[in-house]
ZADO-449709 format. One line per field, with one value per residue (C-alpha): residue in one letter; x, y, z. Coordinates in nm, 3 decimals, always signed. Example, Ala and Ser with C-alpha at 12.3 -4.5 7.8 and 13.67 -1.06 7.14 Angstrom:
BEGIN
rest (a / s) $
X (+1.230 / +1.367) $
Y (-0.450 / -0.106) $
Z (+0.780 / +0.714) $
END
This chain:
BEGIN
rest (m / l / p / y / f / l / v / l / i / l / v / l / f / w / i / l / f / e / q / r / v / l / n / r / i / a / f / w / v / p / l / a / i / l / s / l / f / a / g / m / r / s / y / r / v / g / t / d / s / g / t / y / t / k / e / f / r / s / g / l / d / i / y / n / f / r / f / s / e / t / v / e / l / g / y / q / l / l / e / y / s / l / l / s / i / t / k / n / y / f / w / l / f / f / i / t / a / l / i / v / t / f / c / y / l / k / t / i / k / k / y / s / t / n / y / w / f / s / v / f / l / y / i / t / l / g / y / y / t / f / f / f / n / g / l / r / q / g / l / a / m / a / i / f / t / i / a / l / p / f / l / l / n / k / k / f / i / p / y / v / l / i / c / f / i / g / s / l / f / h / i / s / a / l / f / m / i / p / f / y / f / i / v / n / l / e / v / r / p / i / y / k / i / a / a / t / f / l / g / s / l / l / t / s / r / l / l / v / t / y / v / a / e / s / n / e / r / y / e / g / y / t / q / v / s / d / s / a / g / g / y / l / i / l / s / f / q / v / a / l / v / l / l / i / y / i / v / t / y / v / y / k / i / k / d / q / q / f / l / k / l / f / t / f / y / a / s / g / v / v / f / i / i / p / v / a / m / l / g / t / n / p / s / g / p / q / r / l / l / s / y / f / t / w / t / l / v / l / i / l / p / l / i / f / k / k / l / n / n / a / y / a / y / i / i / a / i / v / t / f / l / i / y / f / v / l / t / a / s / r / f / a / n / l / t / p / y / v / l / n / p / i / f / e / i / f) $
X (-1.784 / -1.519 / -1.372 / -1.336 / -1.157 / -0.927 / -0.829 / -0.778 / -0.551 / -0.357 / -0.293 / -0.189 / +0.034 / +0.212 / +0.267 / +0.427 / +0.632 / +0.783 / +0.842 / +1.020 / +1.200 / +1.265 / +1.259 / +1.032 / +0.672 / +0.454 / +0.261 / +0.232 / +0.125 / -0.152 / -0.260 / -0.283 / -0.470 / -0.728 / -0.780 / -0.827 / -1.066 / -1.281 / -1.255 / -1.348 / -1.678 / -2.018 / -2.247 / -2.474 / -2.224 / -2.312 / -2.642 / -2.562 / -2.336 / -2.617 / -2.680 / -2.315 / -2.274 / -2.604 / -2.454 / -2.182 / -2.424 / -2.668 / -2.393 / -2.461 / -2.319 / -2.077 / -2.245 / -2.565 / -2.396 / -2.560 / -2.395 / -2.629 / -2.650 / -2.726 / -2.407 / -2.062 / -1.856 / -1.541 / -1.721 / -1.908 / -1.581 / -1.433 / -1.738 / -1.740 / -1.370 / -1.412 / -1.727 / -1.542 / -1.287 / -1.478 / -1.825 / -1.703 / -1.770 / -1.466 / -1.257 / -1.482 / -1.452 / -1.082 / -0.964 / -1.172 / -1.039 / -0.682 / -0.744 / -0.921 / -0.681 / -0.373 / -0.483 / -0.557 / -0.247 / -0.023 / -0.156 / -0.145 / +0.214 / +0.320 / +0.149 / +0.080 / +0.280 / +0.179 / +0.124 / -0.005 / -0.267 / -0.370 / -0.436 / -0.630 / -0.846 / -0.878 / -1.039 / -1.237 / -1.382 / -1.528 / -1.330 / -1.197 / -1.544 / -1.724 / -1.690 / -1.841 / -2.166 / -2.108 / -1.866 / -1.865 / -1.845 / -1.585 / -1.367 / -1.416 / -1.329 / -1.014 / -0.896 / -0.964 / -0.721 / -0.441 / -0.533 / -0.431 / -0.072 / -0.207 / -0.465 / -0.200 / +0.057 / -0.182 / -0.161 / -0.502 / -0.472 / -0.364 / -0.615 / -0.901 / -0.772 / -0.787 / -1.137 / -1.239 / -1.091 / -1.279 / -1.601 / -1.574 / -1.671 / -1.904 / -2.006 / -1.983 / -1.603 / -1.663 / -1.820 / -1.471 / -1.346 / -1.484 / -1.315 / -0.976 / -1.051 / -1.199 / -0.888 / -0.637 / -0.812 / -0.594 / -0.847 / -0.852 / -0.984 / -1.273 / -1.407 / -1.386 / -1.567 / -1.843 / -1.884 / -1.912 / -2.189 / -2.384 / -2.335 / -2.470 / -2.764 / -2.862 / -2.795 / -2.826 / -3.192 / -3.135 / -2.822 / -2.990 / -3.293 / -3.072 / -2.870 / -3.188 / -3.350 / -3.038 / -3.010 / -3.288 / -3.045 / -3.031 / -3.405 / -3.401 / -3.170 / -3.465 / -3.670 / -3.720 / -3.573 / -3.625 / -3.307 / -3.094 / -2.773 / -2.692 / -2.756 / -2.544 / -2.246 / -2.281 / -2.313 / -1.998 / -1.813 / -1.936 / -1.811 / -1.470 / -1.455 / -1.512 / -1.258 / -0.990 / -1.053 / -1.015 / -0.688 / -0.562 / -0.641 / -0.505 / -0.182 / -0.147 / -0.088 / +0.036 / +0.152 / +0.007 / -0.038 / -0.233 / -0.447 / -0.534 / -0.633 / -0.848 / -1.010 / -1.095 / -1.234 / -1.433 / -1.571 / -1.702 / -1.869 / -2.044 / -2.149 / -2.335 / -2.521 / -2.786 / -2.816 / -2.893 / -3.144 / -3.342 / -3.406 / -3.266 / -3.173 / -2.836 / -2.729 / -2.771 / -2.607 / -2.484 / -2.243 / -2.043 / -1.930 / -1.670 / -1.488 / -1.388 / -1.381 / -1.123 / -0.863 / -0.915 / -0.670 / -0.405 / -0.539 / -0.600 / -0.251 / -0.103 / -0.362 / -0.284 / +0.088 / +0.033 / -0.172 / +0.096 / -0.128 / -0.159 / -0.508 / -0.625 / -0.499 / -0.678 / -1.007 / -0.983 / -0.909 / -1.201 / -1.434 / -1.337 / -1.377 / -1.730 / -1.799 / -1.667 / -1.903 / -2.205 / -2.150 / -2.055 / -2.329 / -2.615 / -2.596 / -2.398 / -2.526 / -2.168 / -2.241 / -2.234 / -1.931 / -2.004 / -1.754 / -1.804 / -1.921 / -1.605 / -1.405 / -1.636 / -1.390 / -1.201) $
Y (+0.623 / +0.755 / +0.411 / +0.326 / +0.651 / +0.602 / +0.256 / +0.389 / +0.668 / +0.433 / +0.178 / +0.438 / +0.616 / +0.293 / +0.210 / +0.552 / +0.512 / +0.180 / +0.309 / +0.628 / +0.511 / +0.141 / +0.146 / -0.155 / -0.238 / -0.271 / -0.595 / -0.753 / -0.448 / -0.345 / -0.710 / -0.718 / -0.384 / -0.472 / -0.826 / -0.713 / -0.434 / -0.682 / -0.948 / -0.723 / -0.605 / -0.702 / -0.932 / -0.627 / -0.475 / -0.603 / -0.718 / -1.091 / -1.109 / -1.221 / -1.524 / -1.627 / -1.599 / -1.762 / -2.096 / -1.924 / -1.698 / -1.980 / -2.188 / -2.482 / -2.811 / -2.936 / -3.279 / -3.116 / -2.954 / -3.059 / -3.025 / -2.874 / -2.960 / -2.596 / -2.449 / -2.498 / -2.768 / -2.560 / -2.297 / -2.557 / -2.733 / -2.399 / -2.323 / -2.674 / -2.655 / -2.322 / -2.429 / -2.735 / -2.499 / -2.184 / -2.034 / -1.677 / -1.550 / -1.319 / -1.608 / -1.661 / -1.295 / -1.271 / -1.586 / -1.513 / -1.155 / -1.288 / -1.509 / -1.240 / -0.956 / -1.173 / -1.278 / -0.921 / -0.759 / -1.034 / -0.977 / -0.598 / -0.612 / -0.821 / -0.628 / -0.270 / +0.021 / +0.234 / +0.020 / +0.305 / +0.411 / +0.050 / -0.014 / +0.314 / +0.189 / -0.157 / -0.002 / +0.289 / +0.097 / -0.155 / -0.470 / -0.484 / -0.452 / -0.675 / -0.982 / -0.791 / -0.883 / -1.165 / -1.372 / -1.688 / -1.502 / -1.267 / -1.569 / -1.708 / -1.372 / -1.335 / -1.685 / -1.605 / -1.310 / -1.567 / -1.694 / -1.364 / -1.469 / -1.779 / -1.574 / -1.331 / -1.602 / -1.842 / -2.127 / -2.284 / -2.581 / -2.387 / -2.114 / -2.365 / -2.531 / -2.201 / -2.132 / -2.474 / -2.407 / -2.075 / -2.255 / -2.460 / -2.136 / -1.991 / -2.164 / -1.836 / -1.880 / -2.136 / -1.858 / -1.713 / -2.007 / -1.887 / -1.551 / -1.719 / -1.774 / -1.428 / -1.262 / -1.480 / -1.497 / -1.338 / -1.072 / -0.695 / -0.616 / -0.402 / -0.698 / -0.932 / -0.682 / -0.631 / -1.008 / -1.057 / -0.798 / -0.963 / -1.307 / -1.183 / -1.016 / -1.352 / -1.577 / -1.372 / -1.453 / -1.825 / -1.815 / -1.636 / -1.866 / -2.178 / -2.064 / -1.978 / -2.313 / -2.519 / -2.407 / -2.280 / -2.033 / -1.840 / -1.825 / -1.455 / -1.387 / -1.379 / -1.140 / -0.795 / -0.514 / -0.138 / -0.069 / +0.205 / +0.080 / -0.179 / +0.063 / +0.337 / +0.106 / -0.038 / +0.310 / +0.416 / +0.116 / +0.180 / +0.539 / +0.411 / +0.164 / +0.447 / +0.673 / +0.404 / +0.315 / +0.679 / +0.715 / +0.385 / +0.504 / +0.859 / +0.752 / +0.447 / +0.203 / -0.121 / -0.311 / -0.660 / -0.723 / -0.400 / -0.475 / -0.819 / -0.670 / -0.409 / -0.670 / -0.885 / -0.586 / -0.435 / -0.772 / -0.837 / -0.496 / -0.525 / -0.881 / -0.758 / -0.480 / -0.716 / -0.890 / -0.554 / -0.480 / -0.782 / -0.583 / -0.860 / -0.812 / -0.628 / -0.861 / -1.154 / -1.203 / -0.843 / -0.934 / -1.110 / -0.762 / -0.753 / -1.055 / -0.823 / -0.473 / -0.548 / -0.527 / -0.149 / -0.147 / -0.246 / -0.069 / +0.280 / +0.339 / +0.277 / +0.506 / +0.790 / +0.730 / +0.790 / +1.104 / +1.231 / +1.512 / +1.615 / +1.758 / +1.428 / +1.247 / +1.489 / +1.465 / +1.086 / +1.060 / +1.288 / +1.097 / +0.758 / +0.882 / +1.000 / +0.663 / +0.491 / +0.685 / +0.621 / +0.248 / +0.181 / +0.387 / +0.363 / +0.027 / -0.214 / -0.161 / -0.114 / +0.189 / +0.247 / +0.028 / -0.164 / -0.371 / -0.734 / -0.724 / -0.907 / -0.596 / -0.336 / -0.286 / -0.067) $
Z (+0.762 / +1.001 / +1.092 / +0.722 / +0.649 / +0.948 / +0.825 / +0.472 / +0.600 / +0.829 / +0.555 / +0.296 / +0.550 / +0.634 / +0.267 / +0.213 / +0.532 / +0.426 / +0.075 / +0.184 / +0.499 / +0.439 / +0.058 / +0.026 / -0.060 / +0.249 / +0.265 / +0.608 / +0.809 / +0.564 / +0.556 / +0.937 / +0.961 / +0.696 / +0.827 / +1.188 / +1.088 / +0.895 / +1.166 / +1.458 / +1.310 / +1.443 / +1.247 / +1.209 / +0.964 / +0.618 / +0.475 / +0.477 / +0.783 / +1.010 / +0.790 / +0.781 / +1.159 / +1.255 / +1.360 / +1.563 / +1.746 / +1.820 / +1.983 / +1.752 / +1.878 / +1.614 / +1.623 / +1.501 / +1.202 / +0.877 / +0.539 / +0.282 / -0.087 / -0.171 / -0.019 / -0.172 / +0.001 / +0.051 / +0.253 / +0.459 / +0.544 / +0.654 / +0.867 / +1.014 / +1.104 / +1.280 / +1.466 / +1.598 / +1.759 / +1.856 / +1.871 / +1.825 / +1.474 / +1.500 / +1.375 / +1.072 / +0.977 / +1.057 / +0.876 / +0.567 / +0.575 / +0.587 / +0.283 / +0.082 / +0.162 / +0.114 / -0.236 / -0.347 / -0.197 / -0.334 / -0.686 / -0.654 / -0.527 / -0.827 / -1.106 / -0.996 / -1.140 / -0.839 / -0.528 / -0.310 / -0.566 / -0.630 / -0.260 / -0.244 / -0.532 / -0.377 / -0.070 / -0.217 / -0.512 / -0.268 / -0.345 / +0.010 / +0.165 / -0.089 / +0.133 / +0.427 / +0.250 / +0.003 / +0.211 / -0.003 / -0.333 / -0.184 / -0.106 / -0.456 / -0.615 / -0.407 / -0.496 / -0.861 / -0.849 / -0.809 / -1.158 / -1.319 / -1.410 / -1.582 / -1.773 / -1.895 / -1.977 / -2.151 / -1.900 / -1.924 / -1.685 / -1.373 / -1.464 / -1.467 / -1.151 / -0.960 / -1.096 / -0.967 / -0.621 / -0.614 / -0.707 / -0.387 / -0.209 / -0.473 / -0.795 / -0.989 / -1.018 / -1.294 / -1.498 / -1.546 / -1.754 / -2.095 / -2.047 / -2.074 / -2.444 / -2.492 / -2.352 / -2.537 / -2.874 / -3.143 / -3.239 / -3.180 / -2.829 / -2.958 / -3.160 / -2.862 / -2.640 / -2.900 / -2.948 / -2.571 / -2.552 / -2.835 / -2.680 / -2.348 / -2.521 / -2.668 / -2.366 / -2.045 / -1.976 / -2.025 / -1.808 / -1.517 / -1.534 / -1.538 / -1.235 / -1.043 / -1.119 / -1.044 / -0.681 / -0.454 / -0.290 / -0.619 / -0.689 / -0.599 / -0.894 / -1.132 / -0.920 / -1.067 / -0.859 / -0.872 / -0.671 / -0.823 / -0.665 / -0.929 / -1.216 / -1.060 / -1.014 / -1.364 / -1.518 / -1.332 / -1.474 / -1.829 / -1.803 / -1.690 / -1.979 / -2.225 / -2.053 / -2.046 / -2.410 / -2.514 / -2.322 / -2.465 / -2.818 / -2.779 / -2.608 / -2.833 / -2.549 / -2.703 / -2.397 / -2.435 / -2.064 / -2.025 / -2.332 / -2.195 / -1.861 / -2.031 / -2.258 / -1.955 / -1.764 / -2.051 / -2.164 / -1.816 / -1.793 / -2.131 / -2.049 / -1.740 / -1.928 / -2.080 / -1.741 / -1.580 / -1.856 / -1.733 / -1.414 / -1.193 / -0.830 / -0.813 / -0.532 / -0.770 / -1.110 / -1.122 / -0.843 / -1.115 / -1.217 / -0.939 / -1.085 / -1.369 / -1.226 / -0.956 / -1.236 / -1.223 / -0.932 / -1.189 / -1.498 / -1.358 / -1.212 / -1.557 / -1.719 / -1.479 / -1.525 / -1.897 / -1.828 / -1.588 / -1.467 / -1.101 / -1.154 / -1.303 / -0.992 / -0.760 / -0.951 / -0.954 / -0.581 / -0.491 / -0.727 / -0.585 / -0.228 / -0.308 / -0.472 / -0.159 / +0.065 / -0.157 / -0.200 / +0.162 / +0.325 / +0.076 / -0.099 / +0.120 / +0.476 / +0.600 / +0.816 / +1.099 / +1.169 / +1.492 / +1.690 / +1.780 / +2.148 / +2.266 / +2.169 / +2.321 / +2.608 / +2.361) $
END
């Protein structure tokens, strides 16, 4: 875990440096650090990295590249373009890292009430390292973050367009379209969240079965798993939903942008609960959870600003660091961090 902590410290230090010395929000340097760290890793870091780098490591001749009907076209075009230029998978990891990190940092910079804390959450809650495993879905999720302004400002056409672009890398991005209506429906948030849970309870089995049958790559989604990782992460998110709701109620937070963010986040969490009850593989449909929970990087800074308590900040930081260690080392195969052999001179 040491390399991850060093990167975390370096990024947070630079953000504070630019804020205090230059009086501006750091963007480009954190983007470069995080992109290089992700790009320089070996294919052995991350459960699915070996699969994504297979064609690069085998030295596939570009003329033998075959487009597959079971893989999204956008990702295949990206892979094809890179293979036509280089056979080093560093460029696959680095360019995808640039896209993913740029999208998140751009959104965080625009909406966060505490940029430093938001970036801390972005890294420790696992949204930065998500694409170390699920590269295609990580790209789709990052692209989806750009849709946030259109979700909050009720602009349906550009919102759907961004979901469609995201689906070119992972079809799951289309699943976000119905949540536009859930968030913007003129009903109290608690009613929308409850209705989402009931809807998932009635449809989740059919939905998972349909996705698994429509594409052979997702057949494993219906397989029963006894892994505790998915349940631990979901339980953690449920606890946060309850905590945020209590703070929102006690402090009477009425800000409409915040309430929309919370509705989106909480609706996504409760939607996944019945899916988890099916006992499905956590690396399957439960991965949808991150489409919603990334908004914590915007929600939690505002919550802690309302609490305005130093002890609460300390407890939260320690808790999220422990969570970071558990998820990175136990459930995501991200440790030990190993360099791509071309960088082993360092």
